[in-house]
C-alpha positions in Angstrom: -26.3 58.2 60.4 -26.4 59.1 64.1 -28.5 61.3 66.4 -26.8 62.8 69.4 -28.8 64.3 72.2 -26.5 67.2 73.2 -28.5 68.2 76.3 -28.1 64.7 77.7 -24.3 64.4 77.2 -22.1 64.2 80.3 -18.5 63.4 80.8 -16.4 62.0 83.7 -14.4 65.2 83.9 -14.6 68.8 83.0 -14.1 69.4 79.2 -14.6 65.7 78.6 -15.6 65.3 74.9 -17.3 63.0 72.5 -15.9 63.1 69.0 -18.6 63.5 66.5 -16.8 63.9 63.2 -13.5 64.5 61.5 -14.0 66.1 58.1 -11.0 67.1 56.0 -8.9 68.0 59.1 -11.7 69.8 60.9 -13.0 68.2 64.1 -16.4 68.5 65.6 -16.6 67.6 69.3 -19.3 67.8 72.0 -17.9 68.9 75.3 -19.4 68.8 78.8 -18.0 71.0 81.5 -18.6 72.7 84.8 -15.1 74.2 85.1 -13.2 76.9 83.3 -10.8 76.0 80.5 -7.4 77.8 80.2 -6.4 80.9 78.2 -5.3 79.7 74.8 -5.0 80.5 71.1 -6.1 77.9 68.7 -4.0 76.7 65.7 -6.8 78.0 63.4 -10.3 79.3 63.6 -12.8 78.0 66.1 -16.6 77.8 66.2 -17.9 77.5 69.8 -21.7 76.9 70.1 -23.4 76.7 73.5 -26.0 73.9 73.2 -27.1 73.9 76.9 -26.2 76.2 79.8 -24.4 79.5 80.0 -20.8 80.3 79.4 -18.8 83.5 80.1 -16.3 83.9 77.3 -13.4 86.1 77.9 -11.2 87.2 75.0 -8.5 89.6 74.2 -8.6 92.0 71.3 -5.6 94.3 70.7 -4.5 93.6 74.3 -7.8 94.6 75.8 -9.8 91.9 77.7 -13.5 91.6 77.0 -16.2 89.4 78.4 -19.6 88.2 77.0 -22.1 85.7 78.5 -23.1 83.2 75.9 -26.6 81.7 76.3 -27.9 78.4 75.0 -28.0 78.8 71.2 -25.2 81.4 71.0 -22.1 81.0 68.9 -18.6 82.4 69.5 -16.3 82.6 66.5 -12.6 82.9 67.3 -10.5 84.1 64.4 -6.9 83.0 64.0 -4.9 84.5 66.9 -7.9 85.2 69.2 -6.8 84.5 72.8 -9.8 83.3 74.8 -11.0 81.3 77.7 -14.4 79.8 78.5 -15.9 79.9 82.0 -19.1 77.9 82.3 -21.7 79.3 84.7 -22.8 75.9 86.1 -22.9 72.9 83.8 -22.6 73.5 80.0 -22.6 71.5 76.8 -20.7 73.0 74.0 -20.2 72.0 70.3 -16.7 73.0 69.2 -15.6 72.9 65.5 -11.9 73.5 64.9 -8.8 72.2 63.2 -8.1 68.7 64.4 -5.5 68.6 67.2 -6.0 72.2 68.1 -5.6 73.2 71.8 
């Protein structure tokens, strides 16, 4: 049993992570960042939950780029093949659940 205070988590570099659990090939990681990630497509589905801060999520659907600002408590679900990139607006703490070893 463990309690993790997500709003208190920091890392030494952008997108630094704390591994929380690995369950049947699915990883759950807590990330801290203040810098954008990179455009990518995960190996499988991804659940991206903003625990603290704000994140602009850019994604492409049928070749058209979209943008949405995720607030604390919001969840972004990327289906297989969804190209996306996260741009934090200041510091953000994000819970990411995805296939272990995914980009």
